[in-house]
mmCIF entry with sequence, helices, sheets and N, C-alpha, C, O atoms, coordinates in Angstrom:
data_MODEL
# 
_entry.id   MODEL 
# 
_entity.id                         1 
_entity.type                       polymer 
_entity.pdbx_number_of_molecules   1 
# 
_entity_poly.entity_id                      1 
_entity_poly.type                           'polypeptide(L)' 
_entity_poly.nstd_linkage                   no 
_entity_poly.nstd_monomer                   no 
_entity_poly.pdbx_seq_one_letter_code       MPKVSVDIPQELLDDLNRHIGDNKKFITQADAIRTALRKLLDQMDDIDRRHGRLEE 
_entity_poly.pdbx_seq_one_letter_code_can   MPKVSVDIPQELLDDLNRHIGDNKKFITQADAIRTALRKLLDQMDDIDRRHGRLEE 
_entity_poly.pdbx_strand_id                 A 
# 
loop_
_entity_poly_seq.entity_id 
_entity_poly_seq.num 
_entity_poly_seq.mon_id 
_entity_poly_seq.hetero 
1 1  MET n 
1 2  PRO n 
1 3  LYS n 
1 4  VAL n 
1 5  SER n 
1 6  VAL n 
1 7  ASP n 
1 8  ILE n 
1 9  PRO n 
1 10 GLN n 
1 11 GLU n 
1 12 LEU n 
1 13 LEU n 
1 14 ASP n 
1 15 ASP n 
1 16 LEU n 
1 17 ASN n 
1 18 ARG n 
1 19 HIS n 
1 20 ILE n 
1 21 GLY n 
1 22 ASP n 
1 23 ASN n 
1 24 LYS n 
1 25 LYS n 
1 26 PHE n 
1 27 ILE n 
1 28 THR n 
1 29 GLN n 
1 30 ALA n 
1 31 ASP n 
1 32 ALA n 
1 33 ILE n 
1 34 ARG n 
1 35 THR n 
1 36 ALA n 
1 37 LEU n 
1 38 ARG n 
1 39 LYS n 
1 40 LEU n 
1 41 LEU n 
1 42 ASP n 
1 43 GLN n 
1 44 MET n 
1 45 ASP n 
1 46 ASP n 
1 47 ILE n 
1 48 ASP n 
1 49 ARG n 
1 50 ARG n 
1 51 HIS n 
1 52 GLY n 
1 53 ARG n 
1 54 LEU n 
1 55 GLU n 
1 56 GLU n 
# 
_struct_asym.id          A 
_struct_asym.entity_id   1 
# 
loop_
_struct_conf.conf_type_id 
_struct_conf.id 
_struct_conf.pdbx_PDB_helix_id 
_struct_conf.beg_label_comp_id 
_struct_conf.beg_label_asym_id 
_struct_conf.beg_label_seq_id 
_struct_conf.pdbx_beg_PDB_ins_code 
_struct_conf.end_label_comp_id 
_struct_conf.end_label_asym_id 
_struct_conf.end_label_seq_id 
_struct_conf.pdbx_end_PDB_ins_code 
_struct_conf.beg_auth_comp_id 
_struct_conf.beg_auth_asym_id 
_struct_conf.beg_auth_seq_id 
_struct_conf.end_auth_comp_id 
_struct_conf.end_auth_asym_id 
_struct_conf.end_auth_seq_id 
_struct_conf.pdbx_PDB_helix_class 
_struct_conf.details 
_struct_conf.pdbx_PDB_helix_length 
HELX_P HELX_P1 AA1 GLN A 10 ? ASN A 17 ? GLN A 10 ASN A 17 1 ? 8  
HELX_P HELX_P2 AA2 GLN A 29 ? ARG A 50 ? GLN A 29 ARG A 50 1 ? 22 
# 
_struct_conf_type.id          HELX_P 
_struct_conf_type.criteria    ? 
_struct_conf_type.reference   ? 
# 
loop_
_atom_site.group_PDB 
_atom_site.id 
_atom_site.type_symbol 
_atom_site.label_atom_id 
_atom_site.label_alt_id 
_atom_site.label_comp_id 
_atom_site.label_asym_id 
_atom_site.label_entity_id 
_atom_site.label_seq_id 
_atom_site.pdbx_PDB_ins_code 
_atom_site.Cartn_x 
_atom_site.Cartn_y 
_atom_site.Cartn_z 
_atom_site.occupancy 
_atom_site.B_iso_or_equiv 
_atom_site.pdbx_formal_charge 
_atom_site.auth_seq_id 
_atom_site.auth_comp_id 
_atom_site.auth_asym_id 
_atom_site.auth_atom_id 
_atom_site.pdbx_PDB_model_num 
ATOM 1   N N  . MET A 1 1  ? 0.859   -1.170 0.000   1.00 0.00 ? 1  MET A N  1 
ATOM 2   C CA . MET A 1 1  ? 0.000   0.000  0.000   1.00 0.00 ? 1  MET A CA 1 
ATOM 3   C C  . MET A 1 1  ? 0.908   1.237  0.000   1.00 0.00 ? 1  MET A C  1 
ATOM 4   O O  . MET A 1 1  ? 1.831   1.325  0.810   1.00 0.00 ? 1  MET A O  1 
ATOM 5   N N  . PRO A 1 2  ? 0.652   2.187  -0.900  1.00 0.00 ? 2  PRO A N  1 
ATOM 6   C CA . PRO A 1 2  ? 1.468   3.412  -0.920  1.00 0.00 ? 2  PRO A CA 1 
ATOM 7   C C  . PRO A 1 2  ? 1.297   4.219  0.367   1.00 0.00 ? 2  PRO A C  1 
ATOM 8   O O  . PRO A 1 2  ? 0.259   4.155  1.027   1.00 0.00 ? 2  PRO A O  1 
ATOM 9   N N  . LYS A 1 3  ? 2.321   4.965  0.701   1.00 0.00 ? 3  LYS A N  1 
ATOM 10  C CA . LYS A 1 3  ? 2.258   5.849  1.873   1.00 0.00 ? 3  LYS A CA 1 
ATOM 11  C C  . LYS A 1 3  ? 2.207   7.290  1.391   1.00 0.00 ? 3  LYS A C  1 
ATOM 12  O O  . LYS A 1 3  ? 2.838   7.652  0.398   1.00 0.00 ? 3  LYS A O  1 
ATOM 13  N N  . VAL A 1 4  ? 1.448   8.105  2.108   1.00 0.00 ? 4  VAL A N  1 
ATOM 14  C CA . VAL A 1 4  ? 1.308   9.521  1.801   1.00 0.00 ? 4  VAL A CA 1 
ATOM 15  C C  . VAL A 1 4  ? 1.626   10.304 3.066   1.00 0.00 ? 4  VAL A C  1 
ATOM 16  O O  . VAL A 1 4  ? 1.207   9.930  4.162   1.00 0.00 ? 4  VAL A O  1 
ATOM 17  N N  . SER A 1 5  ? 2.353   11.368 2.909   1.00 0.00 ? 5  SER A N  1 
ATOM 18  C CA . SER A 1 5  ? 2.684   12.221 4.046   1.00 0.00 ? 5  SER A CA 1 
ATOM 19  C C  . SER A 1 5  ? 1.976   13.554 3.871   1.00 0.00 ? 5  SER A C  1 
ATOM 20  O O  . SER A 1 5  ? 1.976   14.123 2.779   1.00 0.00 ? 5  SER A O  1 
ATOM 21  N N  . VAL A 1 6  ? 1.372   14.055 4.947   1.00 0.00 ? 6  VAL A N  1 
ATOM 22  C CA . VAL A 1 6  ? 0.680   15.341 4.860   1.00 0.00 ? 6  VAL A CA 1 
ATOM 23  C C  . VAL A 1 6  ? 0.951   16.152 6.113   1.00 0.00 ? 6  VAL A C  1 
ATOM 24  O O  . VAL A 1 6  ? 1.151   15.606 7.198   1.00 0.00 ? 6  VAL A O  1 
ATOM 25  N N  . ASP A 1 7  ? 0.952   17.452 5.944   1.00 0.00 ? 7  ASP A N  1 
ATOM 26  C CA . ASP A 1 7  ? 1.070   18.365 7.078   1.00 0.00 ? 7  ASP A CA 1 
ATOM 27  C C  . ASP A 1 7  ? -0.336  18.850 7.416   1.00 0.00 ? 7  ASP A C  1 
ATOM 28  O O  . ASP A 1 7  ? -1.068  19.306 6.538   1.00 0.00 ? 7  ASP A O  1 
ATOM 29  N N  . ILE A 1 8  ? -0.710  18.750 8.689   1.00 0.00 ? 8  ILE A N  1 
ATOM 30  C CA . ILE A 1 8  ? -2.023  19.229 9.115   1.00 0.00 ? 8  ILE A CA 1 
ATOM 31  C C  . ILE A 1 8  ? -1.861  20.067 10.383  1.00 0.00 ? 8  ILE A C  1 
ATOM 32  O O  . ILE A 1 8  ? -0.916  19.867 11.146  1.00 0.00 ? 8  ILE A O  1 
ATOM 33  N N  . PRO A 1 9  ? -2.778  20.998 10.604  1.00 0.00 ? 9  PRO A N  1 
ATOM 34  C CA . PRO A 1 9  ? -2.694  21.817 11.816  1.00 0.00 ? 9  PRO A CA 1 
ATOM 35  C C  . PRO A 1 9  ? -2.831  20.950 13.085  1.00 0.00 ? 9  PRO A C  1 
ATOM 36  O O  . PRO A 1 9  ? -3.532  19.938 13.079  1.00 0.00 ? 9  PRO A O  1 
ATOM 37  N N  . GLN A 1 10 ? -2.172  21.350 14.136  1.00 0.00 ? 10 GLN A N  1 
ATOM 38  C CA . GLN A 1 10 ? -2.197  20.600 15.396  1.00 0.00 ? 10 GLN A CA 1 
ATOM 39  C C  . GLN A 1 10 ? -3.617  20.421 15.916  1.00 0.00 ? 10 GLN A C  1 
ATOM 40  O O  . GLN A 1 10 ? -3.956  19.364 16.448  1.00 0.00 ? 10 GLN A O  1 
ATOM 41  N N  . GLU A 1 11 ? -4.460  21.461 15.764  1.00 0.00 ? 11 GLU A N  1 
ATOM 42  C CA . GLU A 1 11 ? -5.840  21.355 16.267  1.00 0.00 ? 11 GLU A CA 1 
ATOM 43  C C  . GLU A 1 11 ? -6.595  20.210 15.583  1.00 0.00 ? 11 GLU A C  1 
ATOM 44  O O  . GLU A 1 11 ? -7.365  19.492 16.221  1.00 0.00 ? 11 GLU A O  1 
ATOM 45  N N  . LEU A 1 12 ? -6.364  20.051 14.277  1.00 0.00 ? 12 LEU A N  1 
ATOM 46  C CA . LEU A 1 12 ? -7.023  18.988 13.525  1.00 0.00 ? 12 LEU A CA 1 
ATOM 47  C C  . LEU A 1 12 ? -6.521  17.620 13.976  1.00 0.00 ? 12 LEU A C  1 
ATOM 48  O O  . LEU A 1 12 ? -7.308  16.684 14.118  1.00 0.00 ? 12 LEU A O  1 
ATOM 49  N N  . LEU A 1 13 ? -5.221  17.502 14.201  1.00 0.00 ? 13 LEU A N  1 
ATOM 50  C CA . LEU A 1 13 ? -4.646  16.253 14.687  1.00 0.00 ? 13 LEU A CA 1 
ATOM 51  C C  . LEU A 1 13 ? -5.172  15.923 16.087  1.00 0.00 ? 13 LEU A C  1 
ATOM 52  O O  . LEU A 1 13 ? -5.482  14.768 16.379  1.00 0.00 ? 13 LEU A O  1 
ATOM 53  N N  . ASP A 1 14 ? -5.272  16.929 16.941  1.00 0.00 ? 14 ASP A N  1 
ATOM 54  C CA . ASP A 1 14 ? -5.799  16.709 18.295  1.00 0.00 ? 14 ASP A CA 1 
ATOM 55  C C  . ASP A 1 14 ? -7.239  16.206 18.231  1.00 0.00 ? 14 ASP A C  1 
ATOM 56  O O  . ASP A 1 14 ? -7.613  15.290 18.963  1.00 0.00 ? 14 ASP A O  1 
ATOM 57  N N  . ASP A 1 15 ? -8.042  16.803 17.360  1.00 0.00 ? 15 ASP A N  1 
ATOM 58  C CA . ASP A 1 15 ? -9.438  16.384 17.198  1.00 0.00 ? 15 ASP A CA 1 
ATOM 59  C C  . ASP A 1 15 ? -9.499  14.951 16.680  1.00 0.00 ? 15 ASP A C  1 
ATOM 60  O O  . ASP A 1 15 ? -10.275 14.137 17.182  1.00 0.00 ? 15 ASP A O  1 
ATOM 61  N N  . LEU A 1 16 ? -8.683  14.644 15.679  1.00 0.00 ? 16 LEU A N  1 
ATOM 62  C CA . LEU A 1 16 ? -8.631  13.286 15.127  1.00 0.00 ? 16 LEU A CA 1 
ATOM 63  C C  . LEU A 1 16 ? -8.282  12.280 16.213  1.00 0.00 ? 16 LEU A C  1 
ATOM 64  O O  . LEU A 1 16 ? -8.919  11.232 16.327  1.00 0.00 ? 16 LEU A O  1 
ATOM 65  N N  . ASN A 1 17 ? -7.278  12.598 17.004  1.00 0.00 ? 17 ASN A N  1 
ATOM 66  C CA . ASN A 1 17 ? -6.798  11.668 18.031  1.00 0.00 ? 17 ASN A CA 1 
ATOM 67  C C  . ASN A 1 17 ? -7.825  11.405 19.129  1.00 0.00 ? 17 ASN A C  1 
ATOM 68  O O  . ASN A 1 17 ? -7.743  10.385 19.814  1.00 0.00 ? 17 ASN A O  1 
ATOM 69  N N  . ARG A 1 18 ? -8.786  12.302 19.308  1.00 0.00 ? 18 ARG A N  1 
ATOM 70  C CA . ARG A 1 18 ? -9.849  12.060 20.301  1.00 0.00 ? 18 ARG A CA 1 
ATOM 71  C C  . ARG A 1 18 ? -10.757 10.898 19.888  1.00 0.00 ? 18 ARG A C  1 
ATOM 72  O O  . ARG A 1 18 ? -11.508 10.374 20.712  1.00 0.00 ? 18 ARG A O  1 
ATOM 73  N N  . HIS A 1 19 ? -10.691 10.500 18.624  1.00 0.00 ? 19 HIS A N  1 
ATOM 74  C CA . HIS A 1 19 ? -11.538 9.426  18.102  1.00 0.00 ? 19 HIS A CA 1 
ATOM 75  C C  . HIS A 1 19 ? -10.776 8.120  17.908  1.00 0.00 ? 19 HIS A C  1 
ATOM 76  O O  . HIS A 1 19 ? -11.313 7.169  17.341  1.00 0.00 ? 19 HIS A O  1 
ATOM 77  N N  . ILE A 1 20 ? -9.547  8.065  18.367  1.00 0.00 ? 20 ILE A N  1 
ATOM 78  C CA . ILE A 1 20 ? -8.678  6.912  18.134  1.00 0.00 ? 20 ILE A CA 1 
ATOM 79  C C  . ILE A 1 20 ? -8.299  6.257  19.453  1.00 0.00 ? 20 ILE A C  1 
ATOM 80  O O  . ILE A 1 20 ? -7.953  6.929  20.425  1.00 0.00 ? 20 ILE A O  1 
ATOM 81  N N  . GLY A 1 21 ? -8.370  4.925  19.465  1.00 0.00 ? 21 GLY A N  1 
ATOM 82  C CA . GLY A 1 21 ? -7.933  4.189  20.640  1.00 0.00 ? 21 GLY A CA 1 
ATOM 83  C C  . GLY A 1 21 ? -8.943  3.144  21.059  1.00 0.00 ? 21 GLY A C  1 
ATOM 84  O O  . GLY A 1 21 ? -9.967  2.953  20.403  1.00 0.00 ? 21 GLY A O  1 
ATOM 85  N N  . ASP A 1 22 ? -8.650  2.472  22.151  1.00 0.00 ? 22 ASP A N  1 
ATOM 86  C CA . ASP A 1 22 ? -9.545  1.440  22.679  1.00 0.00 ? 22 ASP A CA 1 
ATOM 87  C C  . ASP A 1 22 ? -10.917 2.030  22.965  1.00 0.00 ? 22 ASP A C  1 
ATOM 88  O O  . ASP A 1 22 ? -11.033 3.123  23.519  1.00 0.00 ? 22 ASP A O  1 
ATOM 89  N N  . ASN A 1 23 ? -11.943 1.300  22.584  1.00 0.00 ? 23 ASN A N  1 
ATOM 90  C CA . ASN A 1 23 ? -13.337 1.710  22.796  1.00 0.00 ? 23 ASN A CA 1 
ATOM 91  C C  . ASN A 1 23 ? -13.708 2.994  22.069  1.00 0.00 ? 23 ASN A C  1 
ATOM 92  O O  . ASN A 1 23 ? -14.645 3.683  22.471  1.00 0.00 ? 23 ASN A O  1 
ATOM 93  N N  . LYS A 1 24 ? -12.988 3.321  21.010  1.00 0.00 ? 24 LYS A N  1 
ATOM 94  C CA . LYS A 1 24 ? -13.310 4.494  20.204  1.00 0.00 ? 24 LYS A CA 1 
ATOM 95  C C  . LYS A 1 24 ? -13.571 4.028  18.775  1.00 0.00 ? 24 LYS A C  1 
ATOM 96  O O  . LYS A 1 24 ? -13.457 2.840  18.474  1.00 0.00 ? 24 LYS A O  1 
ATOM 97  N N  . LYS A 1 25 ? -13.914 4.946  17.916  1.00 0.00 ? 25 LYS A N  1 
ATOM 98  C CA . LYS A 1 25 ? -14.348 4.577  16.571  1.00 0.00 ? 25 LYS A CA 1 
ATOM 99  C C  . LYS A 1 25 ? -13.223 4.003  15.711  1.00 0.00 ? 25 LYS A C  1 
ATOM 100 O O  . LYS A 1 25 ? -13.471 3.105  14.906  1.00 0.00 ? 25 LYS A O  1 
ATOM 101 N N  . PHE A 1 26 ? -12.007 4.492  15.859  1.00 0.00 ? 26 PHE A N  1 
ATOM 102 C CA . PHE A 1 26 ? -10.898 4.063  15.015  1.00 0.00 ? 26 PHE A CA 1 
ATOM 103 C C  . PHE A 1 26 ? -9.757  3.502  15.851  1.00 0.00 ? 26 PHE A C  1 
ATOM 104 O O  . PHE A 1 26 ? -9.531  3.918  16.987  1.00 0.00 ? 26 PHE A O  1 
ATOM 105 N N  . ILE A 1 27 ? -9.048  2.552  15.266  1.00 0.00 ? 27 ILE A N  1 
ATOM 106 C CA . ILE A 1 27 ? -7.926  1.928  15.969  1.00 0.00 ? 27 ILE A CA 1 
ATOM 107 C C  . ILE A 1 27 ? -6.647  2.737  15.768  1.00 0.00 ? 27 ILE A C  1 
ATOM 108 O O  . ILE A 1 27 ? -5.845  2.881  16.692  1.00 0.00 ? 27 ILE A O  1 
ATOM 109 N N  . THR A 1 28 ? -6.459  3.271  14.547  1.00 0.00 ? 28 THR A N  1 
ATOM 110 C CA . THR A 1 28 ? -5.234  4.015  14.231  1.00 0.00 ? 28 THR A CA 1 
ATOM 111 C C  . THR A 1 28 ? -5.570  5.312  13.500  1.00 0.00 ? 28 THR A C  1 
ATOM 112 O O  . THR A 1 28 ? -6.675  5.491  12.989  1.00 0.00 ? 28 THR A O  1 
ATOM 113 N N  . GLN A 1 29 ? -4.590  6.208  13.464  1.00 0.00 ? 29 GLN A N  1 
ATOM 114 C CA . GLN A 1 29 ? -4.757  7.433  12.692  1.00 0.00 ? 29 GLN A CA 1 
ATOM 115 C C  . GLN A 1 29 ? -4.972  7.100  11.218  1.00 0.00 ? 29 GLN A C  1 
ATOM 116 O O  . GLN A 1 29 ? -5.815  7.707  10.558  1.00 0.00 ? 29 GLN A O  1 
ATOM 117 N N  . ALA A 1 30 ? -4.216  6.142  10.705  1.00 0.00 ? 30 ALA A N  1 
ATOM 118 C CA . ALA A 1 30 ? -4.338  5.772  9.289   1.00 0.00 ? 30 ALA A CA 1 
ATOM 119 C C  . ALA A 1 30 ? -5.752  5.288  8.974   1.00 0.00 ? 30 ALA A C  1 
ATOM 120 O O  . ALA A 1 30 ? -6.309  5.643  7.935   1.00 0.00 ? 30 ALA A O  1 
ATOM 121 N N  . ASP A 1 31 ? -6.327  4.491  9.848   1.00 0.00 ? 31 ASP A N  1 
ATOM 122 C CA . ASP A 1 31 ? -7.692  3.995  9.655   1.00 0.00 ? 31 ASP A CA 1 
ATOM 123 C C  . ASP A 1 31 ? -8.686  5.157  9.618   1.00 0.00 ? 31 ASP A C  1 
ATOM 124 O O  . ASP A 1 31 ? -9.585  5.181  8.778   1.00 0.00 ? 31 ASP A O  1 
ATOM 125 N N  . ALA A 1 32 ? -8.527  6.100  10.510  1.00 0.00 ? 32 ALA A N  1 
ATOM 126 C CA . ALA A 1 32 ? -9.426  7.255  10.562  1.00 0.00 ? 32 ALA A CA 1 
ATOM 127 C C  . ALA A 1 32 ? -9.292  8.109  9.300   1.00 0.00 ? 32 ALA A C  1 
ATOM 128 O O  . ALA A 1 32 ? -10.294 8.553  8.739   1.00 0.00 ? 32 ALA A O  1 
ATOM 129 N N  . ILE A 1 33 ? -8.075  8.333  8.864   1.00 0.00 ? 33 ILE A N  1 
ATOM 130 C CA . ILE A 1 33 ? -7.839  9.165  7.680   1.00 0.00 ? 33 ILE A CA 1 
ATOM 131 C C  . ILE A 1 33 ? -8.366  8.474  6.424   1.00 0.00 ? 33 ILE A C  1 
ATOM 132 O O  . ILE A 1 33 ? -8.982  9.127  5.581   1.00 0.00 ? 33 ILE A O  1 
ATOM 133 N N  . ARG A 1 34 ? -8.138  7.169  6.280   1.00 0.00 ? 34 ARG A N  1 
ATOM 134 C CA . ARG A 1 34 ? -8.674  6.427  5.125   1.00 0.00 ? 34 ARG A CA 1 
ATOM 135 C C  . ARG A 1 34 ? -10.197 6.509  5.090   1.00 0.00 ? 34 ARG A C  1 
ATOM 136 O O  . ARG A 1 34 ? -10.787 6.737  4.035   1.00 0.00 ? 34 ARG A O  1 
ATOM 137 N N  . THR A 1 35 ? -10.826 6.322  6.239   1.00 0.00 ? 35 THR A N  1 
ATOM 138 C CA . THR A 1 35 ? -12.285 6.371  6.308   1.00 0.00 ? 35 THR A CA 1 
ATOM 139 C C  . THR A 1 35 ? -12.805 7.761  5.948   1.00 0.00 ? 35 THR A C  1 
ATOM 140 O O  . THR A 1 35 ? -13.777 7.886  5.204   1.00 0.00 ? 35 THR A O  1 
ATOM 141 N N  . ALA A 1 36 ? -12.167 8.798  6.468   1.00 0.00 ? 36 ALA A N  1 
ATOM 142 C CA . ALA A 1 36 ? -12.582 10.170 6.171   1.00 0.00 ? 36 ALA A CA 1 
ATOM 143 C C  . ALA A 1 36 ? -12.407 10.478 4.685   1.00 0.00 ? 36 ALA A C  1 
ATOM 144 O O  . ALA A 1 36 ? -13.259 11.126 4.078   1.00 0.00 ? 36 ALA A O  1 
ATOM 145 N N  . LEU A 1 37 ? -11.312 10.018 4.106   1.00 0.00 ? 37 LEU A N  1 
ATOM 146 C CA . LEU A 1 37 ? -11.057 10.260 2.689   1.00 0.00 ? 37 LEU A CA 1 
ATOM 147 C C  . LEU A 1 37 ? -12.088 9.552  1.819   1.00 0.00 ? 37 LEU A C  1 
ATOM 148 O O  . LEU A 1 37 ? -12.587 10.127 0.852   1.00 0.00 ? 37 LEU A O  1 
ATOM 149 N N  . ARG A 1 38 ? -12.408 8.307  2.158   1.00 0.00 ? 38 ARG A N  1 
ATOM 150 C CA . ARG A 1 38 ? -13.451 7.583  1.404   1.00 0.00 ? 38 ARG A CA 1 
ATOM 151 C C  . ARG A 1 38 ? -14.784 8.312  1.463   1.00 0.00 ? 38 ARG A C  1 
ATOM 152 O O  . ARG A 1 38 ? -15.471 8.447  0.450   1.00 0.00 ? 38 ARG A O  1 
ATOM 153 N N  . LYS A 1 39 ? -15.148 8.782  2.653   1.00 0.00 ? 39 LYS A N  1 
ATOM 154 C CA . LYS A 1 39 ? -16.416 9.500  2.810   1.00 0.00 ? 39 LYS A CA 1 
ATOM 155 C C  . LYS A 1 39 ? -16.414 10.799 2.002   1.00 0.00 ? 39 LYS A C  1 
ATOM 156 O O  . LYS A 1 39 ? -17.406 11.122 1.347   1.00 0.00 ? 39 LYS A O  1 
ATOM 157 N N  . LEU A 1 40 ? -15.319 11.537 2.043   1.00 0.00 ? 40 LEU A N  1 
ATOM 158 C CA . LEU A 1 40 ? -15.208 12.772 1.271   1.00 0.00 ? 40 LEU A CA 1 
ATOM 159 C C  . LEU A 1 40 ? -15.349 12.499 -0.221  1.00 0.00 ? 40 LEU A C  1 
ATOM 160 O O  . LEU A 1 40 ? -16.072 13.212 -0.917  1.00 0.00 ? 40 LEU A O  1 
ATOM 161 N N  . LEU A 1 41 ? -14.664 11.473 -0.718  1.00 0.00 ? 41 LEU A N  1 
ATOM 162 C CA . LEU A 1 41 ? -14.736 11.157 -2.147  1.00 0.00 ? 41 LEU A CA 1 
ATOM 163 C C  . LEU A 1 41 ? -16.141 10.714 -2.550  1.00 0.00 ? 41 LEU A C  1 
ATOM 164 O O  . LEU A 1 41 ? -16.607 11.055 -3.637  1.00 0.00 ? 41 LEU A O  1 
ATOM 165 N N  . ASP A 1 42 ? -16.816 9.964  -1.689  1.00 0.00 ? 42 ASP A N  1 
ATOM 166 C CA . ASP A 1 42 ? -18.211 9.581  -1.970  1.00 0.00 ? 42 ASP A CA 1 
ATOM 167 C C  . ASP A 1 42 ? -19.098 10.820 -2.055  1.00 0.00 ? 42 ASP A C  1 
ATOM 168 O O  . ASP A 1 42 ? -19.952 10.912 -2.937  1.00 0.00 ? 42 ASP A O  1 
ATOM 169 N N  . GLN A 1 43 ? -18.904 11.764 -1.150  1.00 0.00 ? 43 GLN A N  1 
ATOM 170 C CA . GLN A 1 43 ? -19.689 13.001 -1.171  1.00 0.00 ? 43 GLN A CA 1 
ATOM 171 C C  . GLN A 1 43 ? -19.403 13.807 -2.432  1.00 0.00 ? 43 GLN A C  1 
ATOM 172 O O  . GLN A 1 43 ? -20.319 14.378 -3.024  1.00 0.00 ? 43 GLN A O  1 
ATOM 173 N N  . MET A 1 44 ? -18.148 13.857 -2.844  1.00 0.00 ? 44 MET A N  1 
ATOM 174 C CA . MET A 1 44 ? -17.793 14.585 -4.056  1.00 0.00 ? 44 MET A CA 1 
ATOM 175 C C  . MET A 1 44 ? -18.414 13.916 -5.288  1.00 0.00 ? 44 MET A C  1 
ATOM 176 O O  . MET A 1 44 ? -18.874 14.602 -6.201  1.00 0.00 ? 44 MET A O  1 
ATOM 177 N N  . ASP A 1 45 ? -18.427 12.580 -5.314  1.00 0.00 ? 45 ASP A N  1 
ATOM 178 C CA . ASP A 1 45 ? -19.079 11.855 -6.417  1.00 0.00 ? 45 ASP A CA 1 
ATOM 179 C C  . ASP A 1 45 ? -20.568 12.173 -6.460  1.00 0.00 ? 45 ASP A C  1 
ATOM 180 O O  . ASP A 1 45 ? -21.125 12.381 -7.538  1.00 0.00 ? 45 ASP A O  1 
ATOM 181 N N  . ASP A 1 46 ? -21.216 12.214 -5.301  1.00 0.00 ? 46 ASP A N  1 
ATOM 182 C CA . ASP A 1 46 ? -22.645 12.550 -5.245  1.00 0.00 ? 46 ASP A CA 1 
ATOM 183 C C  . ASP A 1 46 ? -22.901 13.946 -5.803  1.00 0.00 ? 46 ASP A C  1 
ATOM 184 O O  . ASP A 1 46 ? -23.851 14.150 -6.559  1.00 0.00 ? 46 ASP A O  1 
ATOM 185 N N  . ILE A 1 47 ? -22.064 14.898 -5.435  1.00 0.00 ? 47 ILE A N  1 
ATOM 186 C CA . ILE A 1 47 ? -22.214 16.269 -5.932  1.00 0.00 ? 47 ILE A CA 1 
ATOM 187 C C  . ILE A 1 47 ? -22.017 16.302 -7.444  1.00 0.00 ? 47 ILE A C  1 
ATOM 188 O O  . ILE A 1 47 ? -22.806 16.911 -8.166  1.00 0.00 ? 47 ILE A O  1 
ATOM 189 N N  . ASP A 1 48 ? -20.963 15.646 -7.918  1.00 0.00 ? 48 ASP A N  1 
ATOM 190 C CA . ASP A 1 48 ? -20.705 15.604 -9.363  1.00 0.00 ? 48 ASP A CA 1 
ATOM 191 C C  . ASP A 1 48 ? -21.856 14.936 -10.110 1.00 0.00 ? 48 ASP A C  1 
ATOM 192 O O  . ASP A 1 48 ? -22.230 15.372 -11.199 1.00 0.00 ? 48 ASP A O  1 
ATOM 193 N N  . ARG A 1 49 ? -22.413 13.881 -9.528  1.00 0.00 ? 49 ARG A N  1 
ATOM 194 C CA . ARG A 1 49 ? -23.525 13.171 -10.150 1.00 0.00 ? 49 ARG A CA 1 
ATOM 195 C C  . ARG A 1 49 ? -24.734 14.104 -10.278 1.00 0.00 ? 49 ARG A C  1 
ATOM 196 O O  . ARG A 1 49 ? -25.386 14.137 -11.322 1.00 0.00 ? 49 ARG A O  1 
ATOM 197 N N  . ARG A 1 50 ? -25.024 14.845 -9.238  1.00 0.00 ? 50 ARG A N  1 
ATOM 198 C CA . ARG A 1 50 ? -26.171 15.784 -9.254  1.00 0.00 ? 50 ARG A CA 1 
ATOM 199 C C  . ARG A 1 50 ? -25.996 16.881 -10.291 1.00 0.00 ? 50 ARG A C  1 
ATOM 200 O O  . ARG A 1 50 ? -26.975 17.397 -10.830 1.00 0.00 ? 50 ARG A O  1 
ATOM 201 N N  . HIS A 1 51 ? -24.743 17.237 -10.568 1.00 0.00 ? 51 HIS A N  1 
ATOM 202 C CA . HIS A 1 51 ? -24.482 18.302 -11.525 1.00 0.00 ? 51 HIS A CA 1 
ATOM 203 C C  . HIS A 1 51 ? -24.154 17.759 -12.918 1.00 0.00 ? 51 HIS A C  1 
ATOM 204 O O  . HIS A 1 51 ? -23.738 18.513 -13.798 1.00 0.00 ? 51 HIS A O  1 
ATOM 205 N N  . GLY A 1 52 ? -24.341 16.461 -13.115 1.00 0.00 ? 52 GLY A N  1 
ATOM 206 C CA . GLY A 1 52 ? -24.123 15.851 -14.414 1.00 0.00 ? 52 GLY A CA 1 
ATOM 207 C C  . GLY A 1 52 ? -22.673 15.785 -14.841 1.00 0.00 ? 52 GLY A C  1 
ATOM 208 O O  . GLY A 1 52 ? -22.375 15.708 -16.033 1.00 0.00 ? 52 GLY A O  1 
ATOM 209 N N  . ARG A 1 53 ? -21.768 15.814 -13.874 1.00 0.00 ? 53 ARG A N  1 
ATOM 210 C CA . ARG A 1 53 ? -20.343 15.782 -14.207 1.00 0.00 ? 53 ARG A CA 1 
ATOM 211 C C  . ARG A 1 53 ? -19.724 14.404 -14.059 1.00 0.00 ? 53 ARG A C  1 
ATOM 212 O O  . ARG A 1 53 ? -18.526 14.236 -14.288 1.00 0.00 ? 53 ARG A O  1 
ATOM 213 N N  . LEU A 1 54 ? -20.523 13.417 -13.681 1.00 0.00 ? 54 LEU A N  1 
ATOM 214 C CA . LEU A 1 54 ? -19.981 12.086 -13.430 1.00 0.00 ? 54 LEU A CA 1 
ATOM 215 C C  . LEU A 1 54 ? -20.708 11.075 -14.298 1.00 0.00 ? 54 LEU A C  1 
ATOM 216 O O  . LEU A 1 54 ? -21.932 10.956 -14.248 1.00 0.00 ? 54 LEU A O  1 
ATOM 217 N N  . GLU A 1 55 ? -19.939 10.352 -15.090 1.00 0.00 ? 55 GLU A N  1 
ATOM 218 C CA . GLU A 1 55 ? -20.553 9.324  -15.928 1.00 0.00 ? 55 GLU A CA 1 
ATOM 219 C C  . GLU A 1 55 ? -20.659 8.050  -15.115 1.00 0.00 ? 55 GLU A C  1 
ATOM 220 O O  . GLU A 1 55 ? -19.729 7.673  -14.402 1.00 0.00 ? 55 GLU A O  1 
ATOM 221 N N  . GLU A 1 56 ? -21.790 7.395  -15.230 1.00 0.00 ? 56 GLU A N  1 
ATOM 222 C CA . GLU A 1 56 ? -22.023 6.144  -14.486 1.00 0.00 ? 56 GLU A CA 1 
ATOM 223 C C  . GLU A 1 56 ? -21.321 4.988  -15.148 1.00 0.00 ? 56 GLU A C  1 
ATOM 224 O O  . GLU A 1 56 ? -21.402 3.859  -14.665 1.00 0.00 ? 56 GLU A O  1 
# 
């Protein structure tokens, strides 16, 4: 799996980390970021579909 490096503001990282760990939604930062990216791309596809910019 390719690796990607990104710089993000500390506040965003702190917020992300509140959702990671035992008894929380995500096990790792990578898992949380992958899930967020998938959701964002799905939302962008929905928007493009509504505007006729996405071929099925």
